[in-house]
DOFINU-568925 format. One line per 10 residues: number of its first residue (from 1); their letters; for each residue x, y, z of C-alpha. Coordinates in pm, whole numbers. Example, Ala and Ser with C-alpha at 12.3 -4.5 7.8 and 13.67 -1.06 7.14 Angstrom:
BEGIN
1> AS> 1230:-450:780 | 1367:-106:714 $
***
This chain:
BEGIN
1> MAVTRDEIMG> 11024:7918:14493 | 10964:8119:14157 | 10603:8283:14168 | 10352:8164:13914 | 10125:8343:13691 | 9826:8176:13842 | 9958:8317:14196 | 9987:8678:14087 | 9625:8646:13912 | 9465:8544:14230 $
11> ALSRLTLPDG> 9619:8800:14420 | 9505:9042:14144 | 9142:8918:14151 | 9107:9025:14523 | 9173:9364:14467 | 8770:9498:14428 | 8718:9841:14197 | 8528:10076:14318 | 8265:10036:14083 | 8256:9651:14102 $
21> GDLVSRDMIR> 8427:9401:14006 | 8837:9325:13997 | 9133:9420:13778 | 9078:9009:13671 | 8735:8999:13578 | 8744:9318:13363 | 9083:9255:13166 | 9253:9524:13283 | 9604:9307:13350 | 9825:9390:13048 $
31> ALGVDGGTVR> 10194:9229:12965 | 10256:9055:13275 | 10634:8928:13324 | 10761:8700:13552 | 11159:8691:13560 | 11271:8495:13861 | 11148:8730:14178 | 11074:9000:13938 | 10703:9051:13826 | 10628:9335:13599 $
41> FVIEAPDASM> 10270:9424:13449 | 10059:9726:13307 | 9695:9791:13461 | 9455:9937:13172 | 9207:10159:13256 | 8934:10192:13022 | 8947:10568:12952 | 9159:10869:13064 | 8941:10958:13381 | 8894:10612:13522 $
51> AARMEPQRKA> 9268:10604:13525 | 9295:10920:13678 | 9091:10743:14026 | 9272:10424:14009 | 9652:10529:14209 | 9489:10378:14496 | 9412:10041:14300 | 9786:10038:14165 | 9977:10060:14471 | 9728:9765:14632 $
61> AETAIAALAG> 9825:9575:14322 | 10198:9675:14419 | 10170:9593:14758 | 9970:9238:14698 | 10204:9073:14505 | 10521:9238:14670 | 10381:8990:14935 | 10359:8704:14723 | 10595:8437:14848 | 10966:8449:14575 $
71> VTSVSVVLTA> 10856:8793:14485 | 11200:9015:14514 | 11074:9342:14330 | 10741:9465:14171 | 10679:9748:13879 | 10310:9817:13802 | 10224:10086:13520 | 9925:10239:13490 | 9776:10323:13172 | 9460:10426:12960 $
81> HGPAAPKPAP> 9315:10244:12681 | 9251:10483:12408 | 9122:10563:12077 | 9349:10393:11788 | 9563:10712:11603 | 9411:10759:11226 | 9598:10587:10988 | 9713:10809:10705 | 9536:10890:10391 | 9661:10594:10127 $
91> PSLKIGGHPT> 9781:10768:9763 | 9501:10849:9599 | 9564:10610:9250 | 9222:10548:9147 | 9277:10162:8986 | 9045:10186:8651 | 9020:10585:8605 | 9132:10711:8302 | 9402:10990:8223 | 9325:11378:8324 $
101> PQAGPTRPSG> 9304:11569:7970 | 9640:11765:7927 | 9703:12051:7709 | 9980:11903:7589 | 10315:11746:7705 | 10419:11851:8067 | 10723:11778:8308 | 10712:11718:8646 | 10742:12078:8849 | 11156:12051:8998 $
111> VDRILAIGSG> 11266:11798:8743 | 11573:11888:8473 | 11554:11609:8235 | 11359:11304:8166 | 11534:11002:8034 | 11315:10680:7907 | 11522:10309:7895 | 11343:10143:7685 | 11387:9807:7498 | 11220:9580:7197 $
121> KGGVGKSTVS> 11185:9274:7411 | 11185:9162:7763 | 11504:8948:7908 | 11777:9187:7801 | 11823:9346:8115 | 11640:9673:8098 | 11548:9702:8460 | 11872:9622:8590 | 12085:9857:8360 | 11795:10133:8501 $
131> SNLAVALARE> 11852:10078:8851 | 12221:10048:8825 | 12280:10381:8606 | 12049:10529:8865 | 12235:10451:9144 | 12568:10566:8947 | 12437:10853:8846 | 12367:10912:9192 | 12710:10863:9305 | 12837:11086:9051 $
141> GRRVGLLDAD> 12701:11359:9249 | 12347:11358:9035 | 12005:11460:9224 | 11808:11096:9057 | 11452:10961:9030 | 11356:10639:8926 | 11032:10557:8790 | 10911:10208:8714 | 10664:10245:8481 | 10629:9863:8404 $
151> IYGPSQPRMM> 10292:9852:8510 | 10228:9474:8446 | 10571:9363:8576 | 10748:9591:8808 | 11078:9474:8914 | 11257:9794:9077 | 11096:9772:9410 | 11266:9430:9481 | 11596:9568:9258 | 11646:9865:9463 $
161> GVSKRPASPD> 11533:9693:9800 | 11180:9880:9924 | 10864:9756:10006 | 10735:9999:10185 | 10399:10178:10079 | 10460:10561:9987 | 10268:10785:10229 | 10049:11060:10088 | 9961:11318:10396 | 9656:11491:10198 $
171> GKTIIPLKAH> 9531:11163:9976 | 9616:11347:9660 | 9973:11367:9707 | 10219:11097:9690 | 10530:11057:9845 | 10796:10839:9707 | 11038:10630:9857 | 11435:10685:9856 | 11687:10415:9843 | 12084:10380:9764 $
181> GVTMMSIGLM> 12032:10784:9698 | 11763:10761:9469 | 11418:10900:9483 | 11202:10622:9340 | 10830:10511:9276 | 10651:10224:9104 | 10328:10092:9090 | 10479:9752:9278 | 10500:9940:9559 | 10100:10058:9536 $
191> MDPDKAIVWR> 9962:9668:9489 | 9964:9363:9648 | 10271:9246:9542 | 10113:8830:9480 | 9844:8965:9231 | 9799:9033:8846 | 9747:9388:8739 | 9473:9325:8480 | 9399:9650:8297 | 9318:9811:7982 $
201> GPMLMGALQQ> 9504:10094:7822 | 9350:10371:8011 | 9402:10266:8290 | 9767:10231:8243 | 9841:10571:8079 | 9595:10712:8403 | 9847:10511:8651 | 10136:10637:8446 | 10017:11002:8446 | 9940:11015:8842 $
211> MLGQVEWGEL> 10279:10882:8900 | 10457:11151:8693 | 10236:11397:8813 | 10117:11363:9166 | 10437:11207:9287 | 10659:11472:9496 | 10970:11412:9288 | 11145:11729:9455 | 11471:11916:9301 | 11578:11670:9035 $
221> DVLIVDLPPG> 11875:11632:8775 | 11732:11337:8617 | 11455:11087:8629 | 11499:10752:8469 | 11191:10585:8357 | 11223:10235:8368 | 10962:10131:8061 | 10816:9788:7991 | 10902:9620:7698 | 10786:9603:7382 $
231> TGDVQLTLCQ> 10598:9982:7172 | 10280:9991:7346 | 10036:10194:7546 | 10282:10308:7824 | 10513:10378:7593 | 10272:10584:7361 | 10158:10807:7669 | 10510:10893:7797 | 10612:11000:7419 | 10318:11185:7385 $
241> KTELTGAIVV> 10222:11362:7749 | 10567:11368:7849 | 10865:11640:7826 | 11093:11372:7752 | 11479:11461:7672 | 11568:11114:7505 | 11573:10739:7490 | 11797:10503:7571 | 11742:10168:7419 | 11890:9853:7590 $
251> STPQDVALLD> 11936:9505:7384 | 12164:9209:7408 | 12377:9122:7071 | 12202:8828:6913 | 11955:8883:6568 | 11662:8850:6733 | 11697:9068:7043 | 11807:9350:6777 | 11503:9281:6543 | 11325:9419:6840 $
261> ARKAIDMFNT> 11552:9721:6933 | 11496:9829:6563 | 11114:9878:6635 | 11183:10020:6975 | 11461:10260:6801 | 11156:10315:6521 | 10877:10411:6761 | 11067:10659:6920 | 11124:10826:6584 | 10759:10812:6479 $
271> LKTPVLGLIE> 10704:10989:6832 | 10982:11268:6817 | 11146:11127:7111 | 11558:11151:7020 | 11765:10823:7112 | 12048:10941:7280 | 12178:10613:7251 | 12205:10242:7280 | 12354:9995:7515 | 12513:9626:7467 $
281> NMSTYICPEC> 12399:9420:7745 | 12484:9057:7791 | 12771:9122:7596 | 13076:8872:7721 | 13075:8610:7990 | 13395:8564:8166 | 13450:8234:8323 | 13491:8313:8710 | 13727:7953:8717 | 13954:8008:8410 $
291> GNEAHIFGHG> 13876:8366:8290 | 13756:8276:7972 | 13569:8508:7774 | 13303:8345:7579 | 13002:8517:7371 | 12702:8322:7455 | 12456:8596:7266 | 12713:8716:7031 | 12905:8994:7031 | 12914:9351:6910 $
301> GVRDEATKMG> 12564:9341:6753 | 12429:9653:6895 | 12771:9825:6829 | 12716:9772:6472 | 12353:9894:6452 | 12465:10185:6630 | 12693:10276:6382 | 12450:10209:6114 | 12203:10404:6252 | 12419:10677:6336 $
311> IPFLGALPID> 12279:10676:6691 | 12585:10686:6998 | 12693:10356:7153 | 12680:10423:7480 | 12869:10116:7624 | 12880:9725:7656 | 12802:9550:7961 | 12887:9178:8046 | 12678:8907:8196 | 12755:8923:8532 $
321> LDTRLAGDAG> 12649:8613:8841 | 12754:8896:9101 | 12477:9200:8907 | 12182:8914:8938 | 12265:8840:9282 | 12280:9188:9384 | 11947:9302:9214 | 11780:8983:9362 | 11962:9120:9688 | 11795:9502:9661 $
331> KPIATGDSVM> 12099:9612:9669 | 12239:9716:9311 | 12638:9571:9192 | 12652:10016:9121 | 12686:10022:9510 | 13000:9911:9532 | 13303:9865:9411 | 13345:9633:9169 | 13442:9550:8800 | 13090:9590:8709 $
341> AAAYTTLAKR> 13016:9916:8968 | 13307:10074:8752 | 13162:9976:8440 | 12839:10129:8532 | 13003:10458:8692 | 13201:10497:8294 | 12883:10505:8177 | 12694:10758:8444 | 12994:10966:8390 | 12991:10894:7962 $
351> LIDGGMA> 12562:11083:8013 | 12629:11364:8223 | 12992:11462:8018 | 12694:11442:7707 | 12481:11654:7867 | 12215:11391:7885 | 12189:11373:8289 $
***
C-alpha cells in the first residue's frame, strides 16, 4: 500500500527542533511530492545560519520517512528562505510629463535614416505595411528598427508578436525588444493593454520624445516610425523635432481615402518633410476559390495621384486574408515565402535601391 501525505506529515511532526517546535508546526516543509514509493520534499529554514545547523534534522527526516511502510526511496533537500531579488527598475516614461526643450531637430545616436509611414485616415493598413516592410528590409540585410508612434492605438506589439515589458538597467535608458530580426519599441509595451491612454497633446509629445531619445536603438540603417492616422500632434512633433529622412504615405485607392491622403501629403510638405513615395494598399482582391480579380476599393487611384503630384509610386499591395491572419498571430506575412512576402521584398528592394533604406 502506498504511503500517504498525512502519514509523511505525521512522521515529520514528531521530529523536534533544537529551538522548539517541529518541522510541520514551524511550516518548513515545501514541495512535498509522492510518486508511488518515492517521496521528495524540501526543508526550508528561515535563514542561512539556521540551515547550516539543520543537517542532523534533515538526516533524521530522511530516516523517519524511509522507515514508513510503502516508501522505497526518499530525497530531502535543505534550503534557506532568503530576501527576494530586487526587481529591475521599470522604464522611466513619466506619464503626463512635458517634452524636454530641444535646440533643434535630433536623431537617435547610431540611426542612419528615419522613415515615417503615414496615412491621412485610419483603416488603410498603414501599420500592416510598416511591420511587414520592416521585416522585409531586415531579411534583405538591413539593420532595422520599428517605432510604434500610434500612442492611442498601438498595434505593433500584437503584429510583431511581442508582449514583454522593456527592461531598464538604470531607470532611464530603455532597452527595446527584438522580433523577426527587427528592433522594436511601442507605447503598448509600457502600458496596460486593456486601458485606454487618455492624454493631452504635451503628454503625447513627451512620450514620443522619450521613445526616440531614451531607447537604446543601437546601430540601425533605418528606423521606421509607424505614425497614427491624421495630421495631429505626433506628426507635428516628429517632423519638427526629428531629423526625418522622409515620409511614405499609405492609402487605399478609393476617392474618400485619397482625399485624406492629399492632406497628409500637404502636411508633410508644409513641415518640409520630403514625401518619398506613395503605396496603394488593398489594391485588388483575388478570390482564392476561382482566381477572379475584383477591385473592392477601386484600383489605380493612388498611382494616378502620385503621377499627378510628381511623387514616386512605390507599389500596389492586394487585400489578402493570410496577411491579416499573420498579423493577428504576431508573425508578419513578410517572414514567409508567399506571394505577399515577395511583394514586400520587392518594395523593400525598391527602397534600398533608391537610397531610402
